[in-house]
N, C-alpha and C positions, 0 to 999 in steps of 0.2 A: 504494500500500500504506500502511496505517495500522499503527503499532506502539504497543502498550500495555505499560508496564513493570509487572511483577508484583513482589510483595514477596519471593518465594522461588521456587525450582525447583518445590516442591510446589504452589504457587499456579498456576504456569504449567501444570502437568499438570491441575489441577482446572478451570481456566478453559478449556483446550483441550477437555477431555472434555465440559464443560457446553455449549460452543459446538457440538460435534458432535451432542450429544443434542438441541439446539434446531434442527437442520436444516443446520448448516454442513458443509462437506466438508474432509477432511484434505488439506493441501498440504505436509505435512512434520511428522512426529510430534515431540513435545518431546524435546530432547536437545542435546548440545553440537555445535557446528559448527566444523570444523577451521580455517576461514578467519577466525574471530573470536578474541577473547581467550580465555584458559584458563577463565574463569568465565562466559562468555556462553552462556546456556542459553535456547533459543528453540523455539517450536512455531509452525507456520504453518497457516492455514486460510482458507477462503473462506466468507463468509456467504451466506445464500440468494439475495442479489441479485448475487453474484459478486465482491464486494469482497475483496481479499486482506488478511488481518490477521496481524500477528506479535504474539505474546505472549512477552515475554522477561524474564529476570532476569540481572543481572550483579553479583551480590553476592560480593565477594571473601572473605567469611567462610563461604561455603558450599563444599562440595567442588568442585574444578575438574575439568576433563577430564584423563584420564590423559596423562602426558607421552609 
């Protein structure tokens, strides 16, 4: 798996949507994951060749997951 850091949660959503529109498949929609820190926001997908990709943001200045 390859991971790319985005500038914001909004950019994670935009990149995930663009990748799906370009032929990728969803492996986990953008959102918070309980097993990571309170600000870790990530979306997963597979590209048309089957490679798994994570798009994430971990900005402490953006809203975090609810406690």
